[in-house]
C-alpha positions in Angstrom: -50.6 180.5 -57.0 -51.0 184.1 -58.8 -55.1 184.5 -59.0 -56.1 184.3 -62.6 -57.4 187.9 -64.0 -61.3 187.8 -65.0 -60.6 190.0 -67.9 -62.5 188.6 -70.5 -61.3 189.0 -74.4 -64.1 190.8 -76.6 -65.1 189.2 -79.5 -63.7 191.8 -82.0 -60.1 192.2 -80.0 -57.1 190.2 -79.9 -56.9 187.5 -77.1 -55.8 188.1 -73.3 -51.8 188.8 -73.4 -49.6 185.8 -71.6 -48.3 188.1 -69.5 -48.2 191.6 -67.7 -45.0 192.8 -69.6 -46.3 191.9 -72.7 -49.7 193.9 -72.1 -47.2 196.9 -71.0 -45.4 196.2 -74.3 -48.7 196.3 -76.1 -49.8 199.4 -74.5 -46.6 201.4 -75.1 -46.9 200.3 -79.0 -50.8 201.7 -79.2 -49.5 204.5 -77.5 -47.0 205.3 -79.9 -49.0 204.6 -82.9 -51.6 206.8 -81.6 -49.4 209.7 -80.7 -48.2 209.3 -84.4 -51.3 211.2 -85.6 -51.2 208.8 -88.4 -54.0 206.4 -87.8 -57.7 206.9 -89.4 -60.2 207.5 -86.7 -61.5 203.7 -86.6 -58.1 202.1 -86.1 -58.1 205.0 -83.6 -61.3 204.1 -81.8 -60.0 200.5 -82.2 -57.0 201.1 -80.6 -58.2 202.9 -77.6 -60.6 200.2 -76.5 -57.8 197.8 -77.0 -56.0 200.1 -74.8 -58.7 200.5 -72.0 -58.8 196.2 -72.0 -55.1 195.7 -71.5 -54.8 198.5 -68.9 -58.1 196.6 -67.3 -55.8 193.3 -67.4 -52.6 195.0 -66.3 -54.5 196.2 -63.0 -55.9 193.1 -62.1 -52.6 191.4 -62.5 -50.9 193.9 -60.3 -54.2 193.6 -57.5 -53.4 190.2 -57.9 -49.7 189.9 -57.1 -50.5 192.7 -54.3 -52.9 190.3 -52.7 -49.7 187.8 -52.5 -47.0 190.0 -51.4 -47.7 189.6 -47.2 -45.0 189.5 -44.8 -45.2 187.3 -41.5 -45.1 189.6 -38.7 -45.5 188.6 -34.9 -47.7 186.1 -36.2 -50.1 188.0 -38.0 -50.2 188.4 -42.0 -49.5 192.2 -42.8 -49.6 193.7 -46.0 -46.2 194.2 -47.6 -45.0 197.8 -48.0 -41.9 198.9 -49.8 -38.9 200.1 -47.6 -38.0 204.1 -47.8 
């Protein structure tokens, strides 16, 4: 069972995303909005904070999955490595 991320939801931000994929999609939307140059400064700062929150969530999700991806090799659990 995946380890639940320890990211807590700041009071002034949207809730924790349902999944890594939804967080990644939201990050992509935020980046597009920020790169448009059309956001007022306050909204830009809020978007940056949300993006940092989502990035932390994604990193914790990836770390939890990496901790689970192990192969049994000669009776020893070893970290999984991608094939070349």
